[in-house]
N, C-alpha and C positions, 0 to 999 in steps of 0.2 A: 597526332593521330596516325600518321603514316608509319611511325616506328612501331606502334602497337599492331597495326595491320600487317606490317612486315614480320613481326614476331609471331603472329598467329599463323601466317603463311609458312614460315619456317617450321613452326611446331607441327603443322599439318603434314608438311613434307617429311619431317623426321618420323612422325607417326606412321605414314605410309611406308617409308623405308624400313622401319622396324617391323611392321606387319608383314611386309614382303619377305624379309629375312626369316621371320618366325615361320611363315607358311612354307618356305623352302626347307627349313630345318625339320619341321614336324610332319610334312606331308610328302613332298617330292622326293627327298632323299630316302626315307623309309620305303616308299613305293618302288624306287629304283632297286633297292636291295631285295625287296620282295619279288620283283620281276626277274632278277637273276636267279633267285632261289627256284621260282616256278619254271624258268627255262631249263635249268639243270635237272629238275625233277622230271619234266616232260621228256627231255632227251634221254635220261636214264631209263625211264619207263619204255620208251620206244626201243632202245637197244636191248633191254631185257626181253621185251615181247618178241623181237626178231630172233633173238638167241633161243628162246623157248620154242618157237616154230621150227627153227632149223634142228634143234635137238630132237623134237618129236618126229620130224621127217627122217632124221638119221636113224632113230630107233625103229621106225616102221620099215625103212629101206633095209636095214641090217637084218631084221627078222625075215624079210622076204628073200634076201640074197644069200644069207649065210646058213639058213636052215632049209631042210627039205620037208619038214613036218607040215609046213603051212602051204602046201600045194594042193591044187584041185579044189575040193569042197571046203577046205579049211583056209582058203586064201583071204577070208575076211578077218581072221584073228589078228594079224599084225595091225590092221586099222583099229580094231577095238583096243589093242594094247597101246597104240599111240594116243587114242582118245583118253584112255584111263590114265596114262602118264601126264597128259596135258591137264586133266582134271585134278590130279594130285598136286601138280605144280601150282595150279590156280588156287586150290584150297590152302596150300602152304602160304601163298602170298596174302590171301585174305586173313589167315590166322595172324600173320606178322603185322598186318595193318591194324587189326583189331587189338592186338597186344600193345602196339605202339600207342594207340589211342587211350588205353587205360593208364599208361604211365604219366600222362600229362594231366 
């Protein structure tokens, strides 16, 4: 009887070991890969956002400094141009996201 009991105990231990290995293979490792994908996506989005802000500020600043047309009562026009440029970039990004969703 003790051999049979030991056999069942060994079978249960092997089952637990197999289940643990299966869970690692099917859940933990894919989640680690997904985590890397998400981190790189977030970092890329942050870098793109910062670059867009700096590009918009550069456009506004260059319109203010390099032209004399937008002085006095027309001083708000460079800001409107910056907002328009940012909205254009934003709409292009949304269009790219929407187009990418259709391919899948």
